[in-house]
C-alpha positions as CSV (number, residue, x, y, z in Angstrom):
1,X,-66.3,143.4,30.3
2,X,-64.0,144.9,32.9
3,X,-65.3,142.5,35.6
4,X,-64.6,139.6,33.3
5,X,-61.1,140.8,32.7
6,X,-60.4,141.2,36.4
7,X,-61.7,137.7,37.2
8,X,-59.5,136.0,34.6
9,X,-57.2,133.4,36.1
10,X,-53.8,134.7,37.0
11,X,-52.0,131.4,37.3
12,X,-50.6,130.8,33.8
13,X,-47.8,128.6,32.6
14,X,-44.7,130.8,32.2
15,X,-42.0,130.1,29.7
16,X,-38.6,129.7,31.4
17,X,-35.9,132.4,31.1
18,X,-33.6,132.0,28.1
19,X,-30.6,132.7,30.3
20,X,-31.6,129.9,32.7
21,X,-32.0,127.6,29.7
22,X,-28.5,128.5,28.5
23,X,-27.0,127.8,31.9
24,X,-28.8,124.4,32.1
25,X,-27.4,123.5,28.7
26,X,-23.9,124.5,29.6
27,X,-24.0,122.6,32.8
28,X,-25.4,119.5,31.1
29,X,-22.6,119.7,28.4
30,X,-20.0,120.0,31.1
31,X,-21.4,116.9,32.9
32,X,-21.4,115.0,29.7
33,X,-17.8,116.0,28.9
34,X,-16.6,115.0,32.4
35,X,-18.4,111.7,32.1
36,X,-17.2,110.8,28.6
37,X,-13.7,112.1,28.8
38,X,-12.2,109.1,30.7
39,X,-13.5,106.8,27.9
40,X,-12.2,109.2,25.3
41,X,-8.8,109.4,27.0
42,X,-8.4,105.6,27.1
43,X,-9.3,105.5,23.3
44,X,-6.8,108.1,22.2
45,X,-4.1,106.4,24.4
46,X,-4.9,103.1,22.6
47,X,-4.3,104.6,19.1
48,X,-1.3,107.0,19.8
49,X,2.4,106.2,19.4
50,X,3.7,103.9,22.2
51,X,6.4,106.4,23.3
52,X,3.8,109.2,23.7
53,X,1.7,106.8,25.7
54,X,4.6,106.0,28.0
55,X,5.3,109.7,28.4
56,X,1.6,110.3,29.3
57,X,1.6,113.7,27.6
58,X,-1.6,113.0,25.7
59,X,-4.7,114.9,26.8
60,X,-7.1,116.0,24.1
61,X,-5.8,114.6,20.8
62,X,-3.9,111.5,19.9
63,X,-0.2,111.9,19.1
64,X,0.5,109.8,16.0
65,X,-1.7,107.0,15.0
66,X,-1.1,103.2,15.1
67,X,-3.2,100.1,15.6
68,X,-0.4,97.7,16.5
69,X,-1.9,97.1,20.0
70,X,-5.2,96.1,18.5
71,X,-3.4,93.8,16.0
72,X,-1.6,92.2,18.9
73,X,-4.9,91.9,20.8
74,X,-6.8,90.3,17.9
75,X,-4.0,87.8,17.3
76,X,-4.1,86.7,21.0
77,X,-5.8,83.3,21.2
78,X,-6.2,83.6,25.0
79,X,-8.2,86.8,24.6
80,X,-10.6,85.2,22.1
81,X,-11.0,82.2,24.4
82,X,-11.9,84.5,27.3
83,X,-14.2,86.4,25.0
84,X,-16.0,83.2,24.0
85,X,-16.3,82.2,27.7
86,X,-17.8,85.6,28.6
87,X,-20.4,85.3,25.9
88,X,-21.4,81.9,27.1
89,X,-21.7,83.2,30.7
90,X,-23.6,86.3,29.7
91,X,-26.1,84.7,27.4
92,X,-26.8,81.7,29.7
93,X,-27.1,83.7,32.8
94,X,-29.4,86.4,31.2
95,X,-31.8,83.8,29.7
96,X,-31.9,81.8,33.0
97,X,-32.4,85.0,35.0
98,X,-35.4,86.0,33.0
99,X,-36.9,82.5,33.3
100,X,-36.4,82.2,37.0
101,X,-37.7,85.7,37.7
102,X,-40.9,85.1,35.6
103,X,-41.6,81.6,36.9
104,X,-40.8,82.5,40.5
105,X,-42.9,85.8,40.4
106,X,-46.0,84.6,38.7
107,X,-47.3,82.2,41.4
108,X,-47.0,84.9,44.0
109,X,-49.5,87.0,42.0
110,X,-52.2,84.3,42.1
111,X,-54.9,85.3,44.7
112,X,-55.8,82.5,47.1
113,X,-52.5,80.7,46.8
114,X,-51.9,79.1,50.2
115,X,-49.0,80.5,52.0
116,X,-48.3,83.2,49.4
117,X,-47.6,86.0,51.9
118,X,-45.3,83.7,53.9
119,X,-43.3,82.9,50.8
120,X,-42.9,86.5,50.0
121,X,-41.7,87.2,53.5
122,X,-39.3,84.2,53.4
123,X,-37.8,85.5,50.2
124,X,-36.7,88.7,52.0
125,X,-34.4,86.6,54.3
126,X,-31.9,85.3,51.6
127,X,-32.1,88.7,49.9
128,X,-30.4,90.3,52.8
129,X,-28.4,87.4,54.3
130,X,-26.2,84.9,52.6
131,X,-24.1,81.9,53.8
132,X,-20.8,83.7,53.0
133,X,-17.8,82.9,50.8
134,X,-16.4,79.9,52.6
135,X,-19.7,77.9,52.9
136,X,-20.5,78.7,49.3
137,X,-17.1,77.5,48.2
138,X,-17.4,74.3,50.2
139,X,-20.9,73.8,48.6
140,X,-19.6,74.3,45.1
141,X,-16.8,71.9,45.7
142,X,-19.1,69.3,47.3
143,X,-21.6,69.3,44.4
144,X,-18.9,69.1,41.8
145,X,-19.1,72.6,40.3
146,X,-15.5,73.6,41.2
147,X,-13.6,74.3,37.9
148,X,-16.9,74.1,36.0
149,X,-18.7,76.7,33.9
150,X,-21.9,76.1,36.0
151,X,-20.1,77.6,39.0
152,X,-20.4,81.0,37.3
153,X,-23.8,80.5,35.7
154,X,-26.0,78.8,38.3
155,X,-25.4,81.2,41.3
156,X,-25.9,84.2,39.1
157,X,-29.2,83.1,37.4
158,X,-31.4,83.7,40.5
159,X,-32.0,87.1,42.1
160,X,-34.6,87.6,44.8
161,X,-34.5,91.4,44.2
162,X,-35.3,91.0,40.5
163,X,-38.0,88.5,41.3
164,X,-39.7,91.0,43.6
165,X,-39.5,93.6,40.8
166,X,-41.1,91.3,38.3
167,X,-43.7,90.3,41.0
168,X,-44.5,94.0,41.5
169,X,-44.9,94.5,37.8
170,X,-47.1,91.4,37.4
171,X,-49.4,92.8,40.1
172,X,-50.0,95.9,38.1
173,X,-51.4,93.9,35.2
174,X,-55.3,93.8,35.5
175,X,-56.5,90.5,36.9
176,X,-59.4,90.5,34.5
177,X,-56.9,89.5,31.7
178,X,-56.1,86.4,33.6
179,X,-59.7,85.6,34.3
180,X,-60.7,86.1,30.7
181,X,-57.9,83.7,29.6
182,X,-59.1,81.1,32.1
183,X,-62.7,81.3,30.7
184,X,-61.2,80.6,27.3
185,X,-59.5,77.5,28.6
186,X,-56.0,78.8,29.1
187,X,-53.6,77.3,31.7
188,X,-51.4,79.2,34.0
189,X,-48.4,78.5,31.8
190,X,-50.2,79.9,28.8
191,X,-51.3,83.0,30.8
192,X,-47.7,83.5,31.8
193,X,-46.1,83.1,28.4
194,X,-48.8,84.7,26.2
195,X,-50.1,87.5,28.4
196,X,-47.9,88.4,31.4
197,X,-44.4,88.1,29.7
198,X,-45.4,90.0,26.5
199,X,-46.8,92.8,28.7
200,X,-43.7,92.9,30.9
201,X,-41.1,93.8,28.2
202,X,-40.1,97.0,30.1
203,X,-39.2,95.3,33.4
204,X,-37.6,92.3,31.5
205,X,-35.4,94.8,29.6
206,X,-34.3,96.4,32.8
207,X,-33.4,93.0,34.3
208,X,-31.7,91.9,31.1
209,X,-29.4,94.9,30.8
210,X,-28.5,94.8,34.5
211,X,-27.7,91.1,34.3
212,X,-25.7,91.5,31.1
213,X,-23.6,94.4,32.6
214,X,-23.1,92.5,35.9
215,X,-22.0,89.3,34.3
216,X,-19.8,91.0,31.7
217,X,-17.9,92.9,34.3
218,X,-17.6,90.1,36.9
219,X,-14.3,88.4,37.5
220,X,-14.1,87.7,41.3
221,X,-16.2,84.5,41.2
222,X,-14.2,83.2,38.3
223,X,-11.0,83.8,40.1
224,X,-12.3,81.7,43.1
225,X,-14.1,78.8,41.3
226,X,-12.2,78.5,37.9
227,X,-8.5,77.7,38.3
228,X,-8.3,76.6,34.6
229,X,-7.4,79.5,32.4
230,X,-9.3,78.1,29.4
231,X,-12.5,78.8,31.4
232,X,-11.7,82.3,32.5
233,X,-14.0,85.2,31.4
234,X,-12.8,88.3,29.6
235,X,-12.6,90.5,32.7
236,X,-10.4,88.0,34.5
237,X,-8.1,88.0,31.4
238,X,-8.1,91.9,31.5
239,X,-7.3,91.7,35.2
240,X,-4.2,89.6,34.5
241,X,-3.1,91.9,31.7
242,X,-3.4,95.1,33.9
243,X,-1.4,93.7,36.8
244,X,1.3,92.0,34.9
245,X,4.8,92.9,36.0
246,X,7.5,94.7,33.9
247,X,10.5,92.9,32.5
248,X,13.7,93.1,34.6
249,X,16.1,94.9,32.2
250,X,19.2,94.4,34.4
251,X,19.4,90.8,33.3
252,X,19.4,91.5,29.6
253,X,22.0,92.5,27.0
254,X,21.7,95.6,24.8
255,X,19.7,93.9,22.0
256,X,17.4,92.2,24.4
257,X,16.9,95.4,26.3
258,X,15.7,97.2,23.1
259,X,13.3,94.4,22.3
260,X,12.1,94.2,25.9
261,X,11.5,98.0,25.9
262,X,9.4,97.8,22.8
263,X,7.4,94.9,24.3
264,X,6.9,96.9,27.4
265,X,5.7,99.9,25.4
266,X,3.3,97.7,23.5
267,X,2.1,96.0,26.7
268,X,1.3,99.3,28.3
269,X,-0.7,100.4,25.3
270,X,-2.3,97.0,25.1
271,X,-3.9,97.7,28.4
272,X,-5.8,100.7,27.0
273,X,-6.8,98.7,23.9
274,X,-8.2,95.8,25.8
275,X,-10.2,98.2,28.0
276,X,-11.8,99.7,24.9
277,X,-12.4,96.2,23.4
278,X,-14.0,94.9,26.5
279,X,-16.2,97.9,27.1
280,X,-17.7,98.6,23.7
281,X,-20.0,95.5,23.5
282,X,-21.8,96.6,26.7
283,X,-22.1,100.2,25.3
284,X,-23.5,98.9,22.0
285,X,-26.0,96.7,23.9
286,X,-27.8,99.5,25.6
287,X,-29.5,101.1,22.4
288,X,-31.3,97.8,21.8
289,X,-32.9,98.0,25.3
290,X,-33.3,101.7,25.5
291,X,-36.9,101.8,24.4
292,X,-38.1,99.5,27.2
293,X,-35.3,100.3,29.7
294,X,-36.4,103.9,30.2
295,X,-40.0,102.9,30.7
296,X,-39.1,100.0,33.0
297,X,-36.7,102.0,35.2
298,X,-39.5,104.5,35.9
299,X,-41.9,101.8,37.2
300,X,-40.7,102.0,40.8
301,X,-40.9,105.8,41.0
302,X,-44.4,105.9,39.4
303,X,-46.0,103.0,41.3
304,X,-44.1,103.5,44.6
């Protein structure tokens, strides 16, 4: 019995120290607070009294409460037009991105496809090198996409990097599923739509959320290719609001100065309100993709 006790394995799983657990929890809460505070600060600035917002003496709790800036925002037709444009760009680009990635990646997984390796190598070239801003602008103008919604949608609906990610995921699907489908008379299109894409929900969720966030936050291309304001996305409208100049009070009388000051106070607070309004949709989108997003984001680290 003593010999059996002495030969018992010494390597056992040890429970972590409670003190270390407390430290980890405190550090995690501090990181969360530092991460969330800027968003919280913008929110309390958007609902506080305009004079307190101008004084910038708000830190933890709002001073006063008013929603006039949000009322002004909701009554602005230009904002709703920009919002509609952004939804068009986001939905169209995301759907087309998923289609192009799937259709482009699937043929590269077919064994025996002539030139498959050369195509994969060729795709690496445009992934790292592009024609540049001026040639792209000249191309857009030449093919008639200048001042057209397609100037925002088409260039953003293809990504070589995303296509490679989907290709890597498709390669992890057992080839026996494809062979079994072929024995049952399925075509490549049926294999793609009924086998590969349903099994690829994690990577599709990752690409979808990245595309949504990227298109939602983009404004530079719209500034270059869309001179018409009725085609501007929400972020370009936000950019115009944030950089607008103050009123020159020296040219106004006393009554006009008071009204101009009130407008200036409201316009400053309006900046915070529109930041909240333009950020919340993306934040609310994430929970719908969270189930597949976490699994998909780990694919690269697990499969190398």
